[in-house]
C-alpha positions in Angstrom: 16.1 15.1 35.0 13.8 16.7 37.9 10.2 16.4 37.0 8.7 20.1 37.5 5.3 19.8 37.5 2.1 16.9 38.1 0.0 16.2 35.1 -2.9 18.5 35.8 -3.4 22.1 36.7 0.4 22.8 35.6 0.8 25.6 32.9 3.1 27.7 34.3 5.0 25.3 35.3 5.0 22.7 32.7 5.8 26.3 29.9 8.8 26.5 32.1 9.8 23.3 32.4 13.5 22.2 29.6 11.0 19.5 27.9 8.0 17.7 28.3 6.8 14.3 27.5 4.0 12.2 27.9 3.5 9.1 30.1 0.8 7.6 27.6 2.4 7.9 24.4 6.2 8.1 25.4 6.5 11.6 23.0 9.2 14.0 24.2 8.9 17.9 22.8 9.3 21.0 23.9 6.8 22.6 26.2 5.8 25.1 23.0 5.5 23.1 21.0 1.8 22.2 22.7 -1.0 23.4 20.9 -4.2 21.9 23.3 -4.9 22.9 26.9 -7.9 21.3 29.1 -9.7 22.5 31.9 -11.4 25.3 31.0 -10.2 29.1 31.5 -8.8 28.7 34.7 -5.2 29.9 34.8 -3.3 26.5 35.0 -4.5 24.7 32.3 -4.2 21.1 31.7 -1.7 20.1 28.9 -2.9 17.6 25.9 -0.3 16.0 24.0 0.7 17.1 20.7 1.5 13.7 19.7 -1.9 11.3 21.1 -4.1 14.2 22.9 -4.2 12.2 26.3 -3.6 15.0 29.1 -0.5 12.9 30.4 1.5 15.4 30.2 4.9 16.2 32.7 7.7 18.7 32.2 11.2 18.0 33.1 14.7 20.3 33.6 17.4 18.5 31.7 16.8 15.4 30.0 13.1 13.4 30.9 13.4 10.5 33.6 11.8 8.0 31.1 11.9 5.2 34.1 9.6 7.8 35.5 7.3 7.7 32.4 7.4 4.3 32.3 5.9 3.6 36.0 3.4 6.7 35.6 1.9 4.6 32.6 2.3 1.6 34.4 0.0 3.0 36.9 -2.3 5.0 35.3 -2.7 2.8 32.2 -1.6 -0.6 32.4 
């Protein structure tokens, strides 16, 4: 249930996570389902959520920490 990366410039860490989740729309998905990345050609790009397209994706080991997602949503989007 530990978060494996921040929500930006995290491609390598995110792809090594067990599960990814979006703190904008609360979707959960395997990191391999991420098809769109932003921040140019940098090595550590930022994922865009495959459900909503927002750059609010983080990775977790084990289960997603839903309380953390809700808190991050309130901090960033409320």
